[in-house]
Every structure is written in structure tokens, then in C-alpha cells.
Biotite code that builds the C-alpha atoms (Angstrom):
import biotite.structure as struc

atoms = struc.array([
    struc.Atom([54.759, -5.828, -29.458], chain_id="A", res_id=1, res_name="VAL", atom_name="CA", element="C"),
    struc.Atom([52.226, -3.804, -27.707], chain_id="A", res_id=2, res_name="VAL", atom_name="CA", element="C"),
    struc.Atom([53.807, -0.635, -26.425], chain_id="A", res_id=3, res_name="ASN", atom_name="CA", element="C"),
    struc.Atom([51.768, 1.536, -23.849], chain_id="A", res_id=4, res_name="ARG", atom_name="CA", element="C"),
    struc.Atom([54.384, 4.226, -23.898], chain_id="A", res_id=5, res_name="ASN", atom_name="CA", element="C"),
    struc.Atom([54.801, 5.276, -27.473], chain_id="A", res_id=6, res_name="PHE", atom_name="CA", element="C"),
    struc.Atom([56.559, 8.358, -27.042], chain_id="A", res_id=7, res_name="PRO", atom_name="CA", element="C"),
    struc.Atom([59.267, 6.840, -24.832], chain_id="A", res_id=8, res_name="ASP", atom_name="CA", element="C"),
    struc.Atom([59.670, 4.196, -27.546], chain_id="A", res_id=9, res_name="GLN", atom_name="CA", element="C"),
    struc.Atom([60.179, 6.759, -30.007], chain_id="A", res_id=10, res_name="THR", atom_name="CA", element="C"),
    struc.Atom([62.476, 8.495, -27.962], chain_id="A", res_id=11, res_name="ASP", atom_name="CA", element="C"),
    struc.Atom([64.447, 5.381, -27.385], chain_id="A", res_id=12, res_name="ALA", atom_name="CA", element="C"),
    struc.Atom([64.792, 4.559, -31.280], chain_id="A", res_id=13, res_name="VAL", atom_name="CA", element="C"),
    struc.Atom([65.853, 8.706, -31.595], chain_id="A", res_id=14, res_name="PHE", atom_name="CA", element="C"),
    struc.Atom([68.594, 7.784, -28.930], chain_id="A", res_id=15, res_name="TYR", atom_name="CA", element="C"),
    struc.Atom([69.818, 4.480, -29.771], chain_id="A", res_id=16, res_name="SER", atom_name="CA", element="C"),
    struc.Atom([69.936, 5.926, -33.515], chain_id="A", res_id=17, res_name="SER", atom_name="CA", element="C"),
    struc.Atom([72.033, 8.554, -32.546], chain_id="A", res_id=18, res_name="GLU", atom_name="CA", element="C"),
    struc.Atom([74.147, 6.402, -30.780], chain_id="A", res_id=19, res_name="LEU", atom_name="CA", element="C"),
    struc.Atom([74.513, 4.499, -33.978], chain_id="A", res_id=20, res_name="THR", atom_name="CA", element="C"),
    struc.Atom([75.308, 7.292, -36.336], chain_id="A", res_id=21, res_name="ASN", atom_name="CA", element="C"),
    struc.Atom([78.063, 8.613, -33.922], chain_id="A", res_id=22, res_name="ALA", atom_name="CA", element="C"),
    struc.Atom([79.463, 5.253, -34.250], chain_id="A", res_id=23, res_name="MET", atom_name="CA", element="C"),
    struc.Atom([79.529, 5.309, -37.779], chain_id="A", res_id=24, res_name="SER", atom_name="CA", element="C"),
    struc.Atom([80.787, 8.530, -38.411], chain_id="A", res_id=25, res_name="THR", atom_name="CA", element="C"),
    struc.Atom([83.557, 8.503, -35.729], chain_id="A", res_id=26, res_name="PHE", atom_name="CA", element="C"),
    struc.Atom([86.353, 9.771, -37.600], chain_id="A", res_id=27, res_name="PRO", atom_name="CA", element="C"),
    struc.Atom([89.960, 7.826, -37.452], chain_id="A", res_id=28, res_name="LYS", atom_name="CA", element="C"),
    struc.Atom([92.487, 10.039, -35.258], chain_id="A", res_id=29, res_name="LEU", atom_name="CA", element="C"),
    struc.Atom([96.205, 10.667, -35.519], chain_id="A", res_id=30, res_name="GLN", atom_name="CA", element="C"),
    struc.Atom([96.767, 8.729, -31.974], chain_id="A", res_id=31, res_name="ASN", atom_name="CA", element="C"),
    struc.Atom([96.919, 4.711, -32.352], chain_id="A", res_id=32, res_name="THR", atom_name="CA", element="C"),
    struc.Atom([96.086, 3.862, -29.086], chain_id="A", res_id=33, res_name="ALA", atom_name="CA", element="C"),
    struc.Atom([92.995, 6.228, -29.241], chain_id="A", res_id=34, res_name="VAL", atom_name="CA", element="C"),
    struc.Atom([92.048, 4.482, -32.445], chain_id="A", res_id=35, res_name="ASN", atom_name="CA", element="C"),
    struc.Atom([92.110, 1.057, -30.800], chain_id="A", res_id=36, res_name="GLU", atom_name="CA", element="C"),
    struc.Atom([90.028, 2.221, -27.891], chain_id="A", res_id=37, res_name="GLU", atom_name="CA", element="C"),
    struc.Atom([87.646, 3.737, -30.248], chain_id="A", res_id=38, res_name="VAL", atom_name="CA", element="C"),
    struc.Atom([87.092, 0.538, -31.775], chain_id="A", res_id=39, res_name="ALA", atom_name="CA", element="C"),
    struc.Atom([86.401, -1.411, -28.611], chain_id="A", res_id=40, res_name="ARG", atom_name="CA", element="C"),
    struc.Atom([83.954, 1.600, -27.759], chain_id="A", res_id=41, res_name="LEU", atom_name="CA", element="C"),
    struc.Atom([82.161, 1.199, -30.955], chain_id="A", res_id=42, res_name="LYS", atom_name="CA", element="C"),
    struc.Atom([81.828, -2.558, -30.112], chain_id="A", res_id=43, res_name="LYS", atom_name="CA", element="C"),
    struc.Atom([80.431, -1.875, -26.654], chain_id="A", res_id=44, res_name="GLY", atom_name="CA", element="C"),
    struc.Atom([77.955, 0.876, -28.044], chain_id="A", res_id=45, res_name="VAL", atom_name="CA", element="C"),
    struc.Atom([76.767, -1.874, -30.648], chain_id="A", res_id=46, res_name="ARG", atom_name="CA", element="C"),
    struc.Atom([76.400, -4.424, -28.011], chain_id="A", res_id=47, res_name="ASN", atom_name="CA", element="C"),
    struc.Atom([74.567, -2.088, -25.819], chain_id="A", res_id=48, res_name="TYR", atom_name="CA", element="C"),
    struc.Atom([71.881, -1.025, -28.575], chain_id="A", res_id=49, res_name="VAL", atom_name="CA", element="C"),
    struc.Atom([71.479, -4.789, -29.383], chain_id="A", res_id=50, res_name="TYR", atom_name="CA", element="C"),
    struc.Atom([70.856, -5.456, -26.028], chain_id="A", res_id=51, res_name="ALA", atom_name="CA", element="C"),
    struc.Atom([68.274, -3.155, -25.766], chain_id="A", res_id=52, res_name="LEU", atom_name="CA", element="C"),
    struc.Atom([66.536, -4.515, -28.917], chain_id="A", res_id=53, res_name="GLN", atom_name="CA", element="C"),
    struc.Atom([66.430, -7.777, -27.408], chain_id="A", res_id=54, res_name="GLN", atom_name="CA", element="C"),
    struc.Atom([65.548, -6.965, -24.124], chain_id="A", res_id=55, res_name="TYR", atom_name="CA", element="C"),
    struc.Atom([68.858, -8.528, -22.321], chain_id="A", res_id=56, res_name="ASN", atom_name="CA", element="C"),
    struc.Atom([69.152, -6.862, -19.256], chain_id="A", res_id=57, res_name="ILE", atom_name="CA", element="C"),
    struc.Atom([72.774, -8.985, -18.664], chain_id="A", res_id=58, res_name="ASP", atom_name="CA", element="C"),
    struc.Atom([73.928, -8.296, -21.774], chain_id="A", res_id=59, res_name="ALA", atom_name="CA", element="C"),
    struc.Atom([72.768, -4.479, -21.735], chain_id="A", res_id=60, res_name="ARG", atom_name="CA", element="C"),
    struc.Atom([74.674, -4.506, -18.101], chain_id="A", res_id=61, res_name="LYS", atom_name="CA", element="C"),
    struc.Atom([77.948, -5.914, -19.629], chain_id="A", res_id=62, res_name="ASP", atom_name="CA", element="C"),
    struc.Atom([77.771, -3.569, -22.863], chain_id="A", res_id=63, res_name="ALA", atom_name="CA", element="C"),
    struc.Atom([77.548, -0.774, -20.411], chain_id="A", res_id=64, res_name="LEU", atom_name="CA", element="C"),
    struc.Atom([80.739, -1.934, -18.587], chain_id="A", res_id=65, res_name="ASP", atom_name="CA", element="C"),
    struc.Atom([82.594, -2.190, -21.547], chain_id="A", res_id=66, res_name="ASP", atom_name="CA", element="C"),
    struc.Atom([81.381, 0.955, -22.784], chain_id="A", res_id=67, res_name="VAL", atom_name="CA", element="C"),
    struc.Atom([82.339, 3.034, -19.543], chain_id="A", res_id=68, res_name="GLU", atom_name="CA", element="C"),
    struc.Atom([85.922, 1.180, -19.476], chain_id="A", res_id=69, res_name="LYS", atom_name="CA", element="C"),
    struc.Atom([86.567, 2.234, -23.190], chain_id="A", res_id=70, res_name="SER", atom_name="CA", element="C"),
    struc.Atom([85.196, 5.846, -22.407], chain_id="A", res_id=71, res_name="TYR", atom_name="CA", element="C"),
    struc.Atom([87.460, 6.434, -19.203], chain_id="A", res_id=72, res_name="LYS", atom_name="CA", element="C"),
    struc.Atom([90.456, 4.972, -20.963], chain_id="A", res_id=73, res_name="LYS", atom_name="CA", element="C"),
    struc.Atom([89.764, 7.512, -23.932], chain_id="A", res_id=74, res_name="ILE", atom_name="CA", element="C"),
    struc.Atom([89.440, 9.854, -21.684], chain_id="A", res_id=75, res_name="GLN", atom_name="CA", element="C"),
    struc.Atom([92.842, 9.395, -20.088], chain_id="A", res_id=76, res_name="ARG", atom_name="CA", element="C"),
    struc.Atom([94.406, 9.121, -23.886], chain_id="A", res_id=77, res_name="LEU", atom_name="CA", element="C"),
    struc.Atom([92.885, 12.278, -24.658], chain_id="A", res_id=78, res_name="ARG", atom_name="CA", element="C"),
    struc.Atom([96.075, 14.126, -23.220], chain_id="A", res_id=79, res_name="LYS", atom_name="CA", element="C"),
    struc.Atom([98.114, 12.572, -26.212], chain_id="A", res_id=80, res_name="PHE", atom_name="CA", element="C"),
    struc.Atom([96.106, 14.213, -28.746], chain_id="A", res_id=81, res_name="LEU", atom_name="CA", element="C"),
    struc.Atom([96.425, 17.623, -30.494], chain_id="A", res_id=82, res_name="ASN", atom_name="CA", element="C"),
    struc.Atom([93.860, 20.130, -29.930], chain_id="A", res_id=83, res_name="LYS", atom_name="CA", element="C"),
    struc.Atom([91.907, 19.526, -32.905], chain_id="A", res_id=84, res_name="ASP", atom_name="CA", element="C"),
    struc.Atom([91.528, 15.655, -32.318], chain_id="A", res_id=85, res_name="ASP", atom_name="CA", element="C"),
    struc.Atom([90.607, 16.392, -28.984], chain_id="A", res_id=86, res_name="ASP", atom_name="CA", element="C"),
    struc.Atom([87.897, 18.816, -29.847], chain_id="A", res_id=87, res_name="ASP", atom_name="CA", element="C"),
    struc.Atom([86.515, 16.121, -32.062], chain_id="A", res_id=88, res_name="VAL", atom_name="CA", element="C"),
    struc.Atom([86.757, 13.341, -29.711], chain_id="A", res_id=89, res_name="ILE", atom_name="CA", element="C"),
    struc.Atom([85.046, 15.524, -27.000], chain_id="A", res_id=90, res_name="ASN", atom_name="CA", element="C"),
    struc.Atom([82.135, 16.106, -29.349], chain_id="A", res_id=91, res_name="ARG", atom_name="CA", element="C"),
    struc.Atom([81.705, 12.483, -30.004], chain_id="A", res_id=92, res_name="TYR", atom_name="CA", element="C"),
    struc.Atom([82.201, 11.214, -26.329], chain_id="A", res_id=93, res_name="LEU", atom_name="CA", element="C"),
    struc.Atom([79.452, 14.000, -25.094], chain_id="A", res_id=94, res_name="VAL", atom_name="CA", element="C"),
    struc.Atom([76.806, 12.829, -27.411], chain_id="A", res_id=95, res_name="ARG", atom_name="CA", element="C"),
    struc.Atom([77.493, 9.009, -26.766], chain_id="A", res_id=96, res_name="ILE", atom_name="CA", element="C"),
    struc.Atom([77.343, 9.558, -22.938], chain_id="A", res_id=97, res_name="LYS", atom_name="CA", element="C"),
    struc.Atom([74.174, 11.886, -23.505], chain_id="A", res_id=98, res_name="SER", atom_name="CA", element="C"),
    struc.Atom([72.262, 9.393, -25.707], chain_id="A", res_id=99, res_name="ASN", atom_name="CA", element="C"),
    struc.Atom([73.382, 6.430, -23.362], chain_id="A", res_id=100, res_name="ILE", atom_name="CA", element="C"),
    struc.Atom([72.225, 8.471, -20.098], chain_id="A", res_id=101, res_name="THR", atom_name="CA", element="C"),
    struc.Atom([68.736, 9.112, -21.689], chain_id="A", res_id=102, res_name="LYS", atom_name="CA", element="C"),
    struc.Atom([68.324, 5.671, -22.869], chain_id="A", res_id=103, res_name="LEU", atom_name="CA", element="C"),
    struc.Atom([68.900, 4.480, -19.099], chain_id="A", res_id=104, res_name="GLU", atom_name="CA", element="C"),
    struc.Atom([66.921, 7.062, -17.800], chain_id="A", res_id=105, res_name="ALA", atom_name="CA", element="C"),
    struc.Atom([63.994, 6.046, -20.220], chain_id="A", res_id=106, res_name="LEU", atom_name="CA", element="C"),
    struc.Atom([65.044, 2.305, -18.964], chain_id="A", res_id=107, res_name="ASN", atom_name="CA", element="C"),
    struc.Atom([64.400, 3.217, -15.436], chain_id="A", res_id=108, res_name="LYS", atom_name="CA", element="C"),
    struc.Atom([61.024, 4.932, -16.018], chain_id="A", res_id=109, res_name="GLN", atom_name="CA", element="C"),
    struc.Atom([59.872, 1.701, -18.125], chain_id="A", res_id=110, res_name="ASN", atom_name="CA", element="C"),
    struc.Atom([61.644, -0.803, -16.378], chain_id="A", res_id=111, res_name="ASN", atom_name="CA", element="C"),
    struc.Atom([62.590, -2.526, -19.762], chain_id="A", res_id=112, res_name="SER", atom_name="CA", element="C"),
    struc.Atom([62.438, -0.847, -23.155], chain_id="A", res_id=113, res_name="ILE", atom_name="CA", element="C"),
    struc.Atom([63.303, -2.455, -26.493], chain_id="A", res_id=114, res_name="SER", atom_name="CA", element="C"),
    struc.Atom([64.383, -0.642, -29.472], chain_id="A", res_id=115, res_name="VAL", atom_name="CA", element="C"),
    struc.Atom([62.760, -2.092, -32.656], chain_id="A", res_id=116, res_name="GLN", atom_name="CA", element="C"),
    struc.Atom([64.090, -0.579, -35.860], chain_id="A", res_id=117, res_name="GLN", atom_name="CA", element="C"),
])
């Protein structure tokens, strides 16, 4: 693959790695409903990263929709968490949203990016 924009590709790999790391270290919380939604969020993020790697625009959009739905549901469920769990989940949600936002910005700049790892 010829890449005209090496710094953007490096950034894409970094942000997708951050997403993958956040998913692999996401802790189990006290609330079962939140944990179930976190599992759906993890699946959506994995699908999103895979779609980027495969240049699959439709799959990327579908995965983003799934991530957004899970993210919003987790935000609604946060009110049932204790303070410590709420702080932890907030840190992870911020990391996930930030890295997806950065990947989407790169995607708009380059029209299509791929994450080759």
C-alpha cells in the first residue's frame, strides 16, 4: 500500500491502538446492565477498528452507529453506579470517544484511511 500521508497513517495506528487497549483493559463493574452494555460497546469498537483496517466504509458507519448506541445507553446507566465505578467508566468513555473522534477527523482529511498493524 502506497501511503502519501505517513504522519496521518501513524496517527491512525496510534488512535486505533488506544481504542484496542481501552477495550482490553476495560474493568468489570458492579452493575450487570452496565457490563452487558460495555460488552456491546467493545464489540462495536472492535468492528469499527476492523472496518478501518479493511477500508470498509459501510461497516465503519454501522460500527459507529453501534458504538454510539452503546455509549448513550451507558451514559444513561451511569446514574446507577457508585462514585468509583462512575469515575472509572467516565475515563474509559472519554478515551474511546476522543480516539474515535480523532480517527474520524483523519478519515475526513484523507477521505479513506486504513490501519495496517
